[in-house]
C-alpha positions in Angstrom: 0.0 0.0 0.0 1.2 3.5 -0.8 0.0 6.8 0.6 0.6 10.0 -1.4 0.5 13.5 0.0 0.3 17.1 -0.9 0.4 20.4 1.0 -1.7 23.5 0.0 -2.0 27.0 1.5 -4.9 29.3 0.7 -5.3 33.1 1.3 -8.5 35.0 1.1 -12.1 34.2 0.2 -13.1 31.8 -2.5 -13.6 34.1 -5.4 -10.8 36.6 -5.0 -8.4 34.5 -3.0 -5.7 32.2 -4.3 -3.8 29.2 -3.1 -0.6 27.4 -3.7 0.1 23.7 -4.0 3.2 24.1 -1.9 4.6 20.6 -2.5 3.8 17.0 -3.1 5.4 14.2 -1.3 7.5 13.0 -4.2 8.9 16.5 -4.8 8.0 16.1 -8.5 6.3 19.5 -8.7 5.4 22.6 -6.7 4.8 25.3 -6.0 1.7 25.6 -8.3 -0.8 28.5 -8.0 -4.5 27.6 -7.8 -7.6 29.8 -7.9 -11.3 29.8 -8.2 -11.2 31.5 -11.6 -8.9 28.7 -12.8 -11.7 26.3 -12.0 -14.3 28.2 -13.9 -12.5 29.0 -17.1 -10.0 31.9 -16.6 -6.8 30.0 -16.0 -4.5 33.1 -15.9 -1.5 30.9 -15.5 -2.9 29.0 -12.5 -4.1 25.4 -12.2 -7.2 23.8 -10.7 -8.1 20.6 -8.9 -9.8 19.5 -12.2 -6.7 20.0 -14.2 -4.8 17.9 -11.8 -7.5 15.3 -11.8 -7.3 15.3 -15.6 -3.6 14.6 -15.4 -4.1 11.9 -12.8 -6.9 10.2 -14.9 -4.9 10.3 -18.2 -1.8 8.8 -16.5 -3.7 6.2 -14.5 -5.7 5.1 -17.6 -2.5 4.9 -19.7 -0.9 2.6 -17.1 -4.1 0.4 -16.9 -4.4 0.2 -20.7 -0.7 -0.6 -21.2 -1.0 -3.4 -18.6 -4.0 -4.9 -20.4 -2.4 -4.7 -23.8 0.8 -6.3 -22.4 -1.0 -9.2 -20.8 -2.8 -9.8 -24.1 0.6 -10.2 -25.8 0.3 -6.9 -27.7 2.2 -4.3 -25.7 1.9 -0.8 -27.0 4.7 1.0 -28.8 3.1 4.2 -27.7 -0.2 5.5 -26.2 -1.1 9.2 -26.4 -3.8 9.9 -23.8 -5.6 13.1 -23.0 -8.3 13.7 -20.5 -10.8 16.6 -20.3 -12.5 17.0 -16.9 -15.6 19.3 -16.7 -16.4 21.3 -13.6 -19.9 22.9 -13.2 -20.0 25.5 -10.4 -22.7 24.5 -7.9 -22.7 20.9 -9.2 -19.1 19.8 -9.2 -17.1 17.6 -11.5 -19.5 16.1 -14.1 -17.4 14.4 -16.8 -14.0 13.0 -17.5 -13.4 12.3 -21.2 -10.5 10.2 -22.1 -9.1 10.2 -25.6 -6.4 7.7 -26.6 -4.5 7.0 -29.8 -2.3 3.9 -29.8 0.4 2.4 -31.8 -0.1 -1.3 -31.0 1.3 -3.8 -33.5 -0.7 -7.0 -33.9 -4.0 -6.0 -32.4 -7.4 -5.6 -34.1 -9.4 -2.4 -33.8 -12.1 -4.4 -32.0 -9.7 -5.7 -29.3 -8.1 -2.3 -28.9 -11.5 -0.7 -28.3 -12.6 -3.5 -25.9 -9.4 -3.2 -23.8 -9.7 0.6 -23.8 -13.2 0.3 -22.3 -11.9 -2.2 -19.7 -9.1 0.1 -18.7 -11.5 3.0 -18.4 -13.8 1.0 -16.2 -11.0 -0.4 -14.0 -8.2 2.1 -13.6 -8.1 3.3 -9.9 -8.8 6.9 -10.8 -11.9 5.9 -12.7 -12.9 3.8 -9.7 -12.6 6.8 -7.4 -15.0 8.7 -9.7 -17.6 6.0 -10.4 -21.1 6.8 -9.4 -20.3 10.6 -9.4 -18.8 11.4 -12.7 -19.6 10.3 -16.3 -16.5 8.7 -17.8 -16.2 8.3 -21.5 -13.3 7.0 -23.6 -12.6 7.5 -27.3 -10.0 5.1 -28.7 -8.3 4.6 -32.0 -5.3 2.9 -33.5 -2.8 5.2 -35.2 -2.6 4.5 -38.9 
């Protein structure tokens, strides 16, 4: 079992205040500025929890998909994954849309799509969102 951590500071009220992701346990990044406007559309060089969730979902999905492809005997040469996470003020996070293009020798389009759906359903970040967020995956093999 692994526990991950982050430390954030916040100054001011919600709408005009701003925060900083001071550090993460790994030291991989930080400080990063966060703000309410970054959540609602005006990034102004700052990040948001949703942007970080998009990064987490894309990376988790790519690992889960790669594992499934490898176990099937068709490891990917490359997977290009993006995630778009939608936040609606007053409602919360409503969707996470994954988009993957893969270079995977020896696999059929049908099997590629089936494994992408399986990875979407079973990656741990998807599991954390299940029941609260609509998760969609669009997958295609590179030509």
